[in-house]
VOBA-1610 file (N, C-alpha, C; in pm, whole numbers, padded with zeros to 5 digits, always signed):
BEGIN
Unk+06147+13048+10924Unk+06032+13136+10943Unk+05910+13053+10982Unk+05839+13101+11079Unk+05719+13032+11128Unk+05602+13063+11034Unk+05530+12959+10997Unk+05414+12983+10910Unk+05301+13042+10994Unk+05227+13132+10934Unk+05118+13197+11004Unk+04989+13123+10970Unk+04911+13096+11075Unk+04789+13018+11058Unk+04669+13095+11110Unk+04558+13078+11039Unk+04431+13134+11082Unk+04326+13023+11072Unk+04243+13015+11176Unk+04135+12917+11180Unk+04002+12991+11180Unk+03911+12950+11094Unk+03776+13004+11093Unk+03690+12914+11180Unk+03619+12975+11276Unk+03522+12903+11359Unk+03391+12980+11355Unk+03286+12918+11408Unk+03156+12985+11405Unk+03137+13084+11520Unk+03174+13044+11641Unk+03142+13130+11754Unk+03256+13154+11851Unk+03231+13246+11945Unk+03332+13283+12043Unk+03368+13169+12136Unk+03271+13084+12169Unk+03298+12968+12256Unk+03393+12871+12185Unk+03376+12854+12053Unk+03468+12769+11975Unk+03608+12827+11980Unk+03616+12957+11959Unk+03745+13027+11959Unk+03816+13008+12092Unk+03744+13031+12200Unk+03800+13021+12334Unk+03850+12879+12361Unk+03774+12781+12319Unk+03809+12640+12342Unk+03938+12604+12267Unk+03950+12647+12142Unk+04070+12616+12065Unk+04193+12690+12119Unk+04175+12815+12157Unk+04288+12891+12212Unk+04343+12825+12338Unk+04255+12762+12416Unk+04295+12694+12539Unk+04389+12576+12510Unk+04374+12516+12393Unk+04452+12399+12355Unk+04585+12431+12287Unk+04592+12543+12220Unk+04706+12574+12133Unk+04825+12632+12209Unk+04943+12587+12170Unk+05067+12639+12226Unk+05120+12751+12135Unk+05108+12730+12005Unk+05160+12827+11909Unk+05061+12943+11889Unk+05111+13058+11843Unk+05020+13169+11814Unk+04940+13140+11686Unk+04809+13142+11699Unk+04719+13118+11586Unk+04608+13221+11594Unk+04577+13283+11483Unk+04465+13377+11478Unk+04338+13294+11458Unk+04235+13321+11537Unk+04109+13250+11522Unk+04000+13352+11495Unk+03935+13338+11380Unk+03834+13432+11334Unk+03695+13370+11351Unk+03607+13443+11418Unk+03469+13397+11438Unk+03378+13456+11331Unk+03295+13370+11273Unk+03198+13420+11174Unk+03065+13454+11240Unk+03045+13405+11360Unk+02917+13423+11430Unk+02801+13371+11347Unk+02819+13252+11292Unk+02713+13187+11215Unk+02736+13197+11065Unk+02631+13173+10990Unk+02638+13175+10844Unk+02657+13318+10796Unk+02745+13336+10698Unk+02774+13470+10647Unk+02778+13469+10496Unk+02781+13588+10440Unk+02785+13603+10294Unk+02929+13588+10245Unk+02945+13560+10115Unk+03081+13554+10058Unk+03156+13685+10078Unk+03086+13797+10064Unk+03150+13927+10081Unk+03203+13943+10224Unk+03120+13909+10322Unk+03160+13923+10463Unk+03275+13829+10497Unk+03273+13709+10441Unk+03381+13614+10465Unk+03512+13670+10413Unk+03509+13721+10291Unk+03629+13779+10232Unk+03678+13898+10314Unk+03585+13980+10360Unk+03618+14096+10442Unk+03690+14053+10571Unk+03640+13946+10634Unk+03701+13895+10757Unk+03843+13843+10734Unk+03866+13787+10615Unk+03993+13719+10589Unk+04097+13802+10515Unk+04062+13922+10471Unk+04157+14007+10400Unk+04289+14023+10476Unk+04287+14047+10607Unk+04415+14064+10677Unk+04502+13938+10678Unk+04445+13824+10643Unk+04516+13697+10653Unk+04535+13629+10516Unk+04533+13707+10408Unk+04531+13648+10274Unk+04654+13562+10241Unk+04767+13586+10306Unk+04887+13506+10278Unk+04912+13400+10385Unk+04818+13382+10475Unk+04832+13286+10584Unk+04774+13151+10543Unk+04812+13047+10618Unk+04752+12915+10598Unk+04614+12918+10663Unk+04512+12885+10583Unk+04373+12896+10628Unk+04317+12758+10662Unk+04256+12750+10781Unk+04192+12628+10829Unk+04048+12660+10865Unk+03963+12560+10852Unk+03822+12574+10885Unk+03787+12467+10987Unk+03732+12509+11101Unk+03693+12413+11205Unk+03555+12454+11254Unk+03452+12397+11193Unk+03315+12435+11224Unk+03234+12314+11271Unk+03115+12342+11321Unk+03028+12239+11376Unk+02983+12140+11269Unk+02951+12020+11314Unk+02902+11914+11225Unk+02750+11922+11220Unk+02699+12035+11171Unk+02555+12055+11157Unk+02528+12132+11028Unk+02403+12164+11004Unk+02366+12228+10878Unk+02435+12363+10858Unk+02436+12446+10962Unk+02501+12577+10950Unk+02652+12562+10926Unk+02713+12468+10996Unk+02855+12443+10977Unk+02886+12397+10836Unk+02802+12311+10783Unk+02823+12261+10646Unk+02803+12372+10543Unk+02709+12462+10567Unk+02690+12576+10475Unk+02814+12665+10474Unk+02867+12692+10593Unk+02987+12775+10603Unk+03105+12704+10538Unk+03118+12576+10562Unk+03228+12497+10503Unk+03219+12502+10350Unk+03098+12487+10295Unk+03079+12491+10149Unk+03117+12629+10092Unk+03081+12734+10164Unk+03115+12870+10121Unk+03267+12888+10119Unk+03334+12842+10223Unk+03480+12855+10228Unk+03545+12773+10117Unk+03495+12653+10093Unk+03550+12569+09985Unk+03539+12639+09850Unk+03427+12709+09830Unk+03406+12780+09704Unk+03496+12904+09692Unk+03504+12980+09800Unk+03576+13108+09797Unk+03727+13093+09821Unk+03764+12992+09899Unk+03904+12970+09935Unk+03937+12821+09920Unk+03951+12773+09797Unk+03969+12630+09773Unk+04093+12569+09837Unk+04191+12651+09871Unk+04313+12595+09932Unk+04303+12578+10083Unk+04192+12620+10143Unk+04174+12607+10288Unk+04173+12459+10329Unk+04229+12431+10444Unk+04227+12294+10499Unk+04110+12284+10596Unk+04039+12175+10588Unk+03919+12157+10670Unk+03944+12057+10782Unk+03912+12099+10903Unk+03922+12015+11021Unk+03781+11979+11065Unk+03763+11857+11112Unk+03628+11809+11144Unk+03620+11757+11287Unk+03511+11792+11354Unk+03481+11730+11482Unk+03400+11604+11452Unk+03396+11513+11545Unk+03318+11392+11525Unk+03170+11426+11530Unk+03092+11366+11441Unk+02949+11395+11433Unk+02876+11375+11566Unk+02923+11278+11644Unk+02853+11251+11770Unk+02862+11368+11868Unk+02962+11456+11851Unk+02973+11573+11938Unk+02903+11695+11879Unk+02878+11693+11751Unk+02808+11797+11675Unk+02878+11933+11674Unk+02916+11985+11788Unk+02972+12120+11796Unk+03117+12119+11843Unk+03195+12212+11791Unk+03333+12228+11836Unk+03331+12256+11987Unk+03239+12339+12029Unk+03230+12382+12168Unk+03201+12268+12266Unk+03137+12160+12219Unk+03104+12049+12309Unk+03192+11925+12286Unk+03287+11936+12194Unk+03380+11826+12169Unk+03482+11822+12282Unk+03511+11704+12335Unk+03612+11695+12442Unk+03747+11752+12398Unk+03816+11813+12493Unk+03946+11873+12464Unk+04041+11772+12400Unk+04041+11649+12448Unk+04134+11549+12394Unk+04108+11522+12246Unk+03982+11521+12206Unk+03947+11498+12065Unk+03990+11618+11980Unk+03963+11738+12030Unk+04005+11860+11959Unk+04157+11864+11946Unk+04227+11828+12054Unk+04373+11831+12052Unk+04429+11734+11948Unk+04372+11615+11940Unk+04418+11517+11841Unk+04393+11567+11698Unk+04279+11630+11677Unk+04246+11684+11545Unk+04344+11794+11506Unk+04371+11884+11599Unk+04467+11992+11572Unk+04608+11937+11550Unk+04647+11842+11632Unk+04780+11782+11618Unk+04796+11715+11482Unk+04693+11648+11436Unk+04701+11581+11305Unk+04712+11681+11190Unk+04675+11807+11215Unk+04689+11913+11115Unk+04817+11994+11139Unk+04906+11942+11224Unk+05037+12002+11250Unk+05032+12130+11332Unk+04934+12140+11422Unk+04931+12249+11519Unk+05003+12202+11645Unk+05067+12294+11716Unk+05129+12261+11844Unk+05023+12277+11952Unk+04993+12167+12021Unk+04890+12170+12126Unk+04952+12137+12261Unk+04882+12176+12365Unk+04928+12148+12500Unk+04928+11997+12524Unk+05040+11941+12565Unk+05051+11795+12578Unk+04955+11736+12680Unk+04914+11812+12778Unk+04824+11757+12879Unk+04686+11720+12825Unk+04655+11764+12703Unk+04526+11731+12642Unk+04534+11611+12547Unk+04654+11558+12529Unk+04670+11442+12441Unk+04659+11314+12524Unk+04607+11211+12462Unk+04590+11082+12533Unk+04724+11025+12574
//
């Protein structure tokens, strides 16, 4: 049986960028910025038995969202972009692909070094 995965991102551009890299079916949920614990739970109810990943920007808003997820969903796995790129949306595809691959996602081989 294939494990079901969901990734939390901040915006639609992040979602689009990750979908471009992934070979396997993965649900990607956009928070559209900082949200409340209630709204986060509401967004994730359909995925409560799925493997949860967090891939947010390396900035203040991203860290706030990451802290909220850590508190509400302690079993979530956290993926990080390099600080020098700051945003998932501006991180080179090859860097994103390596990060996803290291978390056991199937990515398009043309984006790997």
